[in-house]
C-alpha positions, 0 to 999 in steps of 0.5 A: 559516494557521489553527492549532489551539490545540495547534499554537499552544501547540507553536509557543510551546514551540518559541520558548521552547526557542530562548530557552533556547539549545536548538536544537529541530532540531540538525544534529549526529549523535546517537550511538545505540548500541542500539534498544529491541529490542536492549535487551530481547533483551540486557538487562543491569542497569547497562548504559549505553545511548544511544537515540533515538525519539519520546516516546509517553507520560509519567506525571508524578510530580513530581520523577520521571516515567516515559515511553515511547520509540518507535523503529523496532523498538518501545517501551522505558520510561524513568525521568526523575529530576530529581536524576539528570538535573540533578545541580547546582542548575540543574534547568532540563533537567527542570523546564522542558525535559522537563516543560513544553516537551517534547510527545508525539511529539517526537524525543528522544535519551537516555543512561542505565542499564538497570534492572528496576523493582519490577514487573519492567519493563525500564527506562532510567534517564535520565542525559542527555536531548536534544531532537532534533526538535520536533513542531508537530502533535499525534499522534492517539494512541489511548487505552486504558481499564482494561478494555483498550478502545481509544478515539480510534484512528486508523482512518479509511482515507482519513486513514490512506492520505493520512497514512501517516507518521502511520499508521505511528507510531500503528498499529504493526501497519501497519509489520509489513505492510510489513516482510513485503512487504520479506521477500517481495521478498527471498525471491523474489530469493534463490530466483531468484538461487540458480537462476542467473537475473539481475535486470535493469531495462527502460524505464519510458517506452516508445515503444509500450505493449506486453506487455499489454492495458490503457490506458496513461498518455501523456506527451510528451518535449519534446526528442524531440517524441514521445509516450511511454507509461508502462509497462503491462508489461515483457514484450517488453523481457525477451524481447528479452534472451532473444533477446540470449542470457540464459538467465533474466532477471527484474525487479520492475517498476512498471507503470502502467495508466490504468484503474479503481481498486478494492480490488484495483487501483491505477493504479500497481502492482508486478509481477515477471516472469521469463523462462527459456529452454528451458522450457515452461509445465508446467515453469513451473507446478512452479517457481511452486508451489515459489517460492510455497511458499518465499516463504510460509515466508520471510514467515510461517514457514508455508505457511498463510495466512488471507485473510478467512474462508478458510484458504489453503495455499501448499504445493506441488503445486497443482490444475490445471484447464483453462479449458474444464473450469472453465467447463463445471463451473460453467455447463454450457456447453462453449466448444469450437469455439463462434463469437463469436455463440454465445459472446455469446448464451451469455453473455447467457443467463447474465445477463452484460453483454456488447456487440458490441465484444467478440471471442471472447477477451473473451467467454470471459474475461467468462464465466470471470470472472463464473461460475467465478473466485470458486470457486477458493479454494485455489491452483489453476492454470487452464490452456489458454486459448483463443488469442483471449485470449492474443496473446503465447502459443504455440499448444497442442501438442495443440489449435491453438485453445488456448494453453499458458497458465496463471493461478494463482487464489487466493481467486477472484483471479488472482495469476500469469500464465504462458505457453509464449512465442510465438517464431514471428515470423510467428504473432506478427505475425498475433496483433498484427494480430488485436489491431489489428482488435479495437481498431478494433472498439472494444475499448479494452483491445486493443493497437492498435499493432504493435511492429515492433522486437519482431517484428524481434527475434523474426526474429533468433530466440528460443529456446523460453521460458517466462515468468511474471508475479506481481502482488506487491501482490496476493500480499502481500495474501494473505500478510498477510490484507489485503482492500484493496490500499491496505493494502499500498502505502505511498502508494496513489493518492488523489483530491486532498485537498479543502481545506476551511477550517482551523479552530481548536479553538474553531471546531470546538467551536462547529460540533459544537454547531451540527451537533447542534442544527438552529437554535439561539439565539445565547444558547444556543449561547454557553452550550453553547460555554462560552468566554470572551468573547474566545474566543467573539468570535474563534471566531464571527467565524472561522466566519462568515468561512468561510461555515459559519454563518448567523444569522437574526433571529426576533423578539428572537432570533438563530438560528444554523444550520450551513451546511456539509455 
């Protein structure tokens, strides 16, 4: 394993601590009784406190030092005085352990007394100090100059998402996003529980992928010797519970869809679905706008939110626009009564890419998505979808070509989808068969499997029911002003990390010179590198070993070139 110079130094310090009889990773409990936030909120001069966290900065002033401790709730200033920390003749704890063997990022525990500095800063005078966990890699800590400009910030998205544990340490604002995410789930649970609905759990591994039109992830159960599918939706299982006699059930479900990834889609995502008996989609619209108004207030303390350049207000009520009217408004085309061929030709005339595998529902969806969706910024219910787009939805009571469905659009994106649920088992079977026909035609998002057990459940009778699904990841994006779904997932899906050679600091230094100088003589390279002979030999051999440097002879000169990308 190739280690950087800093990593080697930290390992040497680790060994030095052990030689002093100090365990760098003690097993015993450390009796923390305060957090940084509690200290600041209940500050009392002379109060004794015990805290623990990471050491994030040190200002060495010889026999005394100021430092910053970061715990789960913020930072607090520490004051180390050699003679206070080491009352006797032995000053090892300060001179050696703290000043020489402790690094930024190390977890330490401290006991001390609160006081106010001359400049009015809350501070802890450290009376005792203990190493709790030695870090072996340096944190990428940003630096700020006297004018407040930040340098060397840890901002590269791929590194941040791949090493979220580092991101959370050095970018405190990131933690706030995930704290708000938890507040959102708590608020939604509270809203439903107070209404008397029951939180449930349904299978993640399913024998039939159902409840949505999407490609599933497929696995195999060895003992049963059958294929199983990762859940694409939990809808059909929740409806079974309504059949079984529950009046209202909801679930926060992890769903998996084997499809593309972009700024608003991750193959693993969280959805909330709720089903309430004896209700319809009109009732559900009112419930949804009241729910989101409540959640926005609980998360941000206001119904207003900023998303990019838009100011959005989640205060109820929301506008209601039928899909037919939306398409007519933004394209001038009326989809009412149009055949599949007419819809296909209309889409082509609008410059929308379509193909022969698309049925009426998919064609209408493409027209709406391309020409209408992006125009709805404030929360807006798009209602009354064509039947071909909604195989699990009840036919509209006034127009059999439509369904009683709505989607909630915000800033041009769908965040909620709801139906008056189809509970006619004969109609449901026909809809499933239509989906199978689309799948046979080549539509890879159509469900080509009939869930016979779900149909059997409907034949036992399901009361009139309304269901709602909300994309939780997308909703928290709107409430925290994040344009990318990766920003609101602790560990978003990533491509496998490319394992390049691990380089020492000296090797990296030489490579930077090679990159900046296309073809440089070995003599000039040595001068620019400014390394000792021993370090030069080790670094140049390492770079050559990794195949990153090519040396060619040009007369009396040896020319070095960088071979990496």
